[in-house]
C-alpha positions in Angstrom: 66.4 34.0 139.1 63.8 33.2 141.8 61.5 31.9 139.0 64.3 29.7 137.8 64.8 28.2 141.2 61.0 27.4 141.4 61.1 25.7 138.1 64.1 23.7 139.1 62.5 22.6 142.4 59.4 21.6 140.4 61.5 19.5 138.1 63.3 17.9 141.0 59.9 17.1 142.6 59.5 14.5 139.8 62.5 12.6 141.2 60.9 12.2 144.7 59.4 8.9 143.9 62.8 7.5 143.0 64.5 8.2 146.3 65.2 4.5 146.9 67.0 4.1 143.6 68.7 7.5 144.4 70.3 6.0 147.5 71.8 3.2 145.3 73.2 5.9 143.0 74.8 7.7 146.0 76.2 4.4 147.3 77.7 3.6 143.9 79.4 6.9 143.5 80.6 7.0 147.1 82.4 3.7 146.5 83.9 5.2 143.3 85.0 8.4 145.2 86.7 6.2 147.9 88.7 4.4 145.3 89.9 7.8 143.8 91.3 8.9 147.2 92.7 5.4 147.8 94.9 5.8 144.6 96.6 8.8 146.3 96.9 7.0 149.6 98.3 3.9 147.9 101.0 6.0 146.1 102.1 7.3 149.5 102.3 3.8 150.9 104.2 2.3 147.9 106.8 5.1 147.8 107.4 5.0 151.5 107.5 1.1 151.3 110.1 1.3 148.5 112.2 3.8 150.5 112.0 1.7 153.7 112.4 -1.5 151.8 109.1 -2.9 153.1 109.0 -6.1 151.1 105.6 -7.2 152.5 103.7 -4.2 151.2 105.4 -4.2 147.8 104.3 -7.8 147.3 100.7 -7.0 148.3 100.6 -3.8 146.1 99.6 -5.4 142.7 96.7 -7.3 144.4 95.5 -4.0 146.0 95.5 -2.3 142.6 93.1 -5.1 141.2 90.8 -4.9 144.2 90.7 -1.1 143.9 89.8 -1.3 140.1 87.1 -3.9 140.9 85.4 -1.6 143.4 85.9 1.4 141.2 84.1 -0.4 138.3 81.4 -1.6 140.6 80.7 1.9 142.0 80.6 3.4 138.5 78.3 0.7 137.2 75.9 1.1 140.1 75.9 4.9 139.9 75.5 4.9 136.1 72.9 2.2 135.8 70.6 3.4 138.5 70.8 7.0 137.2 69.7 5.7 133.8 66.8 3.9 135.4 65.7 7.2 137.0 66.3 9.1 133.7 64.2 6.8 131.5 61.4 6.7 134.0 61.4 10.4 134.4 61.1 10.9 130.6 58.3 8.2 130.5 56.3 9.9 133.3 56.6 13.5 132.0 55.8 12.4 128.4 52.6 10.7 129.7 51.7 13.9 131.5 52.4 16.1 128.5 50.4 13.8 126.2 47.4 13.7 128.6 47.6 17.5 128.8 47.5 17.8 124.9 44.3 15.8 124.9 42.7 18.3 127.3 43.8 21.5 125.6 41.2 23.7 123.8 41.0 23.6 120.0 42.5 27.1 119.9 45.9 25.7 121.0 46.1 23.6 117.9 45.2 26.6 115.7 48.0 28.7 117.4 50.8 26.1 117.3 52.1 24.0 114.4 52.1 20.3 114.8 55.9 20.3 114.3 56.4 22.5 117.4 53.9 20.5 119.5 55.7 17.2 118.7 59.1 18.8 119.3 57.9 19.7 122.8 56.9 16.1 123.6 59.8 14.4 121.9 62.9 16.7 122.0 62.2 19.0 125.0 61.1 16.3 127.4 64.2 14.4 126.5 66.3 17.5 127.4 64.7 17.7 130.9 66.8 14.8 132.1 69.9 16.9 131.4 68.8 19.3 134.2 67.6 16.6 136.6 68.9 13.1 136.7 72.0 13.6 134.4 73.2 16.7 136.2 72.5 15.2 139.6 74.5 12.1 138.5 77.5 14.3 137.6 77.1 16.4 140.8 76.9 13.2 143.0 79.7 11.4 141.1 82.2 14.2 140.9 81.0 16.1 144.0 81.8 13.0 146.2 85.2 12.7 144.5 85.9 16.4 145.0 84.9 16.3 148.6 86.9 13.1 149.2 90.0 14.5 147.6 89.7 17.9 149.4 89.2 16.0 152.7 92.3 14.0 152.0 94.3 17.2 151.2 93.1 19.0 154.3 94.0 16.0 156.4 97.5 15.9 154.8 98.2 19.6 154.9 95.4 22.1 155.5 97.5 25.3 155.1 98.4 24.4 151.5 94.9 23.3 150.7 93.4 26.8 151.6 95.2 28.2 148.5 92.8 26.2 146.3 89.8 27.9 148.0 91.1 31.4 147.2 90.3 30.7 143.5 86.8 29.5 144.2 84.9 32.8 143.7 86.7 33.3 140.3 85.6 29.9 139.1 82.0 30.7 140.3 82.0 34.0 138.3 83.2 32.2 135.1 80.4 29.6 135.5 77.6 32.2 136.0 78.7 34.1 132.9 78.6 31.0 130.8 75.2 30.0 132.3 73.4 33.0 131.0 74.7 32.6 127.5 73.9 28.9 127.4 70.3 29.4 128.6 69.6 31.8 125.8 71.2 29.5 123.1 69.4 26.5 124.5 66.0 28.2 124.1 66.9 29.0 120.5 68.0 25.4 119.8 64.6 24.2 121.0 62.7 26.6 118.8 64.8 25.7 115.8 64.1 22.0 116.5 60.4 22.8 116.3 60.9 24.5 113.0 62.8 21.4 111.6 60.0 19.2 112.8 57.4 21.4 111.3 59.0 21.3 107.8 59.3 17.5 107.9 55.7 17.0 108.9 54.4 19.4 106.2 56.4 17.6 103.6 55.2 14.1 104.8 51.5 15.2 104.9 51.7 17.1 101.7 54.0 14.8 99.7 51.6 14.5 96.8 51.4 18.2 96.3 55.2 18.5 96.7 55.8 16.0 93.9 52.9 17.1 91.7 54.0 20.7 91.7 57.7 20.1 91.6 58.3 21.5 95.1 61.1 19.2 96.1 63.9 21.8 95.6 61.9 24.4 97.6 61.2 21.9 100.5 64.8 20.8 100.5 65.8 24.5 100.8 63.3 25.1 103.7 64.6 22.0 105.5 68.2 23.1 104.9 67.5 26.6 106.2 65.9 25.5 109.4 68.4 22.7 110.0 71.2 25.2 109.5 69.7 27.5 112.1 69.5 24.6 114.5 73.1 23.7 113.7 74.5 27.2 114.1 72.7 27.6 117.5 74.0 24.2 118.6 77.6 25.0 117.6 77.5 28.4 119.5 76.4 26.4 122.6 79.3 24.0 122.1 81.8 27.0 121.8 80.5 28.4 125.2 80.7 24.9 126.8 84.1 24.1 125.4 85.6 27.4 126.4 84.2 27.1 129.9 86.3 24.1 130.8 89.8 25.2 129.6 89.4 28.6 131.4 88.5 26.8 134.7 91.3 24.3 134.1 93.7 27.2 133.7 92.5 28.8 137.0 92.9 25.4 138.7 96.4 24.9 137.3 97.5 28.4 138.6 96.4 27.5 142.1 98.2 24.1 141.7 101.4 25.7 140.5 101.3 28.0 143.5 100.8 25.0 145.8 103.8 23.2 144.2 106.0 26.3 144.4 105.3 26.6 148.1 105.5 22.9 148.8 108.9 22.6 147.1 110.5 25.3 149.3 113.2 23.5 151.4 111.8 24.9 154.7 108.4 23.2 154.1 109.8 20.1 152.5 112.0 19.1 155.4 109.4 17.3 157.5 107.4 15.7 154.7 108.2 12.2 153.4 108.6 11.7 149.7 105.5 9.4 149.7 103.4 12.1 151.4 104.6 14.8 149.0 103.9 12.7 145.9 100.4 11.6 147.1 99.5 15.3 148.0 100.5 16.6 144.6 98.7 13.6 142.9 95.5 14.2 144.9 95.7 17.9 144.1 96.2 17.1 140.4 93.3 14.7 140.5 91.0 17.5 141.5 91.1 19.0 138.1 89.0 16.3 136.4 86.0 16.3 138.8 86.0 20.2 138.9 86.0 20.3 135.1 83.1 17.8 135.1 81.2 19.9 137.7 81.6 23.0 135.6 80.4 21.1 132.5 77.3 20.2 134.3 76.3 23.9 134.1 75.6 23.5 130.3 73.3 20.5 131.0 71.4 22.3 133.7 70.9 25.4 131.4 69.8 23.1 128.5 67.4 21.2 130.8 66.1 24.4 132.4 65.2 25.9 129.0 63.3 22.7 128.3 61.7 22.7 131.7 60.3 26.2 131.1 58.8 25.2 127.8 57.3 21.9 129.1 55.9 23.4 132.3 54.5 26.3 130.3 52.5 23.7 128.3 51.5 21.8 131.4 50.2 25.1 133.0 48.1 26.2 130.0 44.4 26.6 130.8 42.5 23.5 129.8 39.1 23.3 128.2 36.5 24.7 130.6 34.4 21.8 131.8 32.4 23.1 134.7 29.2 21.5 133.5 27.6 18.7 135.6 24.6 17.7 133.5 24.8 14.2 132.1 21.2 14.0 130.9 20.3 12.3 127.6 19.9 15.0 125.0 16.6 15.2 123.1 17.9 17.5 120.4 16.3 21.0 120.8 18.8 23.7 120.0 18.5 27.5 120.5 21.0 30.3 119.7 20.2 33.5 121.6 22.1 36.7 120.5 25.2 34.6 120.0 28.5 36.4 119.1 31.8 34.8 118.4 35.0 36.9 118.1 38.3 35.1 117.6 41.5 36.0 119.4 42.7 37.9 116.3 39.6 40.2 116.5 37.7 38.5 113.6 34.0 38.7 114.3 32.7 35.3 112.9 29.2 35.3 114.3 27.0 38.4 114.8 23.9 38.5 117.2 22.8 35.1 115.9 19.3 33.8 116.8 18.0 30.4 115.7 15.7 27.7 117.1 16.0 24.1 115.9 13.3 21.7 117.1 14.0 18.1 118.0 14.1 15.9 114.9 14.2 18.9 112.5 16.7 19.1 109.7 18.2 22.6 109.2 20.5 23.3 106.3 23.0 26.2 106.6 24.1 27.7 103.2 26.2 30.7 102.3 29.5 31.6 100.8 32.7 30.4 102.2 33.6 32.4 105.4 29.9 33.0 106.2 30.4 31.5 109.6 28.7 28.1 109.1 31.6 26.0 110.5 32.1 28.5 113.4 28.4 27.9 114.3 28.9 24.1 114.4 32.1 24.5 116.5 30.0 26.3 119.1 27.7 23.3 119.3 30.4 20.9 120.2 32.2 23.6 122.2 35.5 23.6 120.2 34.9 27.3 120.7 32.8 29.1 123.3 30.6 32.0 122.4 32.0 35.4 123.2 28.6 36.6 124.3 25.0 35.4 124.1 23.5 32.1 125.1 23.3 28.7 123.4 20.7 26.2 124.8 20.2 22.5 124.3 16.9 21.2 125.6 16.5 24.5 127.5 19.8 24.0 129.3 22.7 26.3 128.8 25.3 24.4 126.8 28.0 25.2 129.4 25.9 23.3 132.1 26.5 20.0 130.2 29.6 17.9 131.1 31.8 18.2 128.0 32.1 14.5 127.5 28.4 13.9 127.8 27.7 16.7 125.3 30.2 15.5 122.7 29.3 11.8 122.9 25.7 12.8 122.0 26.6 14.7 118.9 27.7 12.9 115.7 29.8 14.9 113.3 31.0 14.3 109.8 33.6 16.9 109.0 34.8 18.6 105.8 38.2 17.1 106.4 37.8 13.4 107.1 40.2 12.1 109.8 41.1 8.5 109.6 43.7 6.7 111.8 46.4 4.3 111.0 44.3 1.4 112.1 41.9 -1.1 110.5 38.6 -0.2 108.8 36.6 -1.7 111.7 38.7 0.3 114.3 38.1 3.5 112.3 34.4 3.0 112.3 34.1 1.8 115.9 36.4 4.5 117.2 36.7 5.8 120.8 33.4 5.5 122.7 32.2 3.0 120.0 35.1 0.5 120.4 32.9 -2.1 122.0 30.4 -2.1 119.2 29.5 -5.6 117.8 30.6 -6.6 114.3 26.9 -6.7 113.3 26.5 -3.1 114.3 29.6 -2.0 112.5 28.5 -3.8 109.3 25.0 -2.4 109.6 26.5 1.2 109.9 28.8 0.6 106.9 25.8 -0.7 104.9 23.7 2.3 105.8 26.6 4.5 104.7 26.9 2.5 101.4 30.5 1.6 102.4 30.1 -2.2 103.0 30.6 -3.2 99.3 33.9 -1.3 98.8 35.1 -2.4 102.3 34.6 -6.1 101.3 36.6 -5.5 98.1 39.6 -4.4 100.2 42.4 -7.0 100.7 41.3 -8.0 104.3 37.8 -6.5 104.3 37.1 -4.8 107.7 40.5 -5.9 109.0 42.4 -3.9 106.3 44.8 -1.4 107.9 44.1 2.0 106.4 47.6 3.4 106.6 48.3 7.0 107.6 45.2 9.2 107.1 43.6 6.4 105.0 45.2 7.9 101.9 44.9 4.6 100.0 41.1 5.2 99.7 39.3 7.6 97.4 37.8 10.8 98.8 34.3 9.4 98.5 35.3 6.2 100.3 36.9 8.0 103.2 33.8 10.2 103.5 31.6 7.1 103.7 33.7 5.5 106.4 33.3 8.8 108.4 29.6 8.7 107.8 29.5 5.0 108.9 31.2 6.1 112.1 28.6 8.9 112.7 25.7 6.5 112.0 27.2 3.9 114.4 27.4 6.6 117.1 23.6 6.9 116.9 23.6 10.3 118.6 20.5 12.6 118.9 22.2 15.5 117.1 23.9 15.0 113.7 26.1 17.6 112.1 27.1 17.1 108.5 29.8 19.7 107.6 30.3 19.8 103.8 29.8 16.1 104.0 29.2 15.4 100.4 31.7 17.8 98.9 34.3 15.1 98.1 31.9 12.8 96.3 31.2 12.0 92.7 27.5 12.0 91.6 27.0 8.2 92.0 28.5 8.2 95.6 26.5 11.3 96.3 23.3 9.6 95.3 24.0 6.6 97.6 25.1 8.8 100.4 22.0 11.0 100.1 20.0 7.8 100.7 22.3 7.0 103.7 21.7 10.5 105.1 18.0 10.1 104.8 18.4 7.0 106.9 20.7 8.6 109.4 18.5 11.7 109.8 15.4 9.9 110.8 14.2 11.1 114.3 17.4 13.2 114.7 18.1 16.9 114.9 20.3 17.4 111.9 22.4 20.4 110.9 23.7 20.2 107.3 26.3 22.6 105.9 26.5 22.2 102.1 27.5 23.9 98.9 25.7 21.5 96.6 22.2 22.8 97.0 20.7 19.6 95.5 21.6 17.8 98.8 19.5 20.1 101.0 16.4 20.8 99.0 14.5 18.3 101.3 15.6 20.1 104.5 12.7 21.3 106.8 14.3 24.7 106.9 17.1 26.4 105.0 19.1 29.2 106.7 21.1 31.5 104.4 24.1 33.1 106.1 26.4 35.8 105.2 29.3 37.2 107.4 28.0 35.6 110.5 24.4 36.8 110.2 21.1 35.2 109.0 20.1 36.8 105.7 16.9 34.7 105.1 15.4 31.4 106.1 12.5 29.2 105.0 11.8 26.1 102.9 13.4 25.5 99.5 10.2 26.6 97.7 9.6 29.6 99.9 13.1 30.9 99.4 13.0 30.4 95.6 9.8 32.4 95.5 11.5 35.3 97.4 14.1 35.5 94.7 16.7 36.7 97.2 20.1 35.4 98.2 19.1 31.8 98.1 17.6 32.2 94.7 20.9 33.6 93.4 22.9 30.8 95.0 20.5 28.3 93.4 20.8 29.8 89.9 24.6 29.8 90.2 24.5 26.2 91.4 22.5 25.1 88.4 24.8 27.0 86.0 27.7 25.1 87.5 26.1 21.7 86.9 
């Protein structure tokens, strides 16, 4: 409970900067509350005026009703509009914060969570936060002022009778707290199931070719139906709790009202009350039911928003990538692994006591079966993972001493899975730190990657938008755009991870030439299955299960007739 209170206070702290607009909200709803009480007071006046045949007031009455409605409308508009201004801004600010956090989270977070659940957090959960903050505060202010105004009026008119209403207060409180617990639980489930729905949609969109090619439509429809149904049933359970909450509280209220009416209608009490005062008292007491119902409904919103707040703040409090390094030196390209071990969270030992020295400008090829630990090794170099033990040095400096950004901007990487963005070809090549590159440099990089010719054949050349993931290009073309990006980066260390696996022989021949260009004067680490692409490497390191099995030049390793020789034989049988 204490933790909940802290979370709520933290959520409300986001509203601090809107205090000026908040005053306008309070002013608007105060005007609205005053008109509610005025309705009861006007009733008293008109009934007394009719009884006393006060012609003056009865003539004025219709005009007063119009004035009252005008101010009521004005108050509601002010309160509603300025609450919405706070709400929208709150969502905007928290979304920016969540997105900025996602950019700073370690790679492991993306391995542990599906993209569907991550986007549900930033889209759906953040939206729900306003339910617990600005929306519920709006209801509390709007109906709280009305309740206070009406209670004040009732006390002023007859305080003894009004005390009866308060007797039922604790009972109402108990009903609300019971409903709150159930709604929090259901709200958490609704959020989780929303993440599942999102996840299924994203997988279908990203894998639509496989879905169609393998006739998976019925299966995907069924998966979507199942997760949507879960979401629906949780949502409906929440509605049941919410909808039962109100009638029960209305019933308790009506019991207290009927007791008031029973007592008020006793002749001994009635004798000194005018008809107008009696009607206005009962009207005001009756009018209490609506704001009290609204105030109990707010409970559902607060629980929904609190469940979202827990999930959003949990994300905002996750540890970010460790970036304690301060070195911003230019990297020369000497790399040394000393007794490096890498153990994943699930206990998988990917790299074992690994020792390797790579000199500046040297090209080292890593070969080995799938799962030998080659990609894990590369991830250590760009610090997508940190070594569990041992040391990794670049230019005799521990890799953790480098500022993360400095390190990554000086390592070019062409990954196994090419990532292209929904932007133009030029923007994909000159991405991020390269966005200010000149057209000449972009074209030179594309030519070096043998991409210029096919780019010029596209409808708008370098200004052709690539669409989501660049799926309108062939695998080889996408690979060459990624290589052009790496060449343009002109970093001292180049990592080619399975960089030629998606290419046909002709493309591979061109790209081999491009690589030879790109590798000049750079420290290059190549991971490849096609051994023909690495025969010219200065050194070949054969890996198996996170260990080095053998290393040497192509000729030396063939002469040893060991693991590399077997891989080579198999490779030639395949071609």
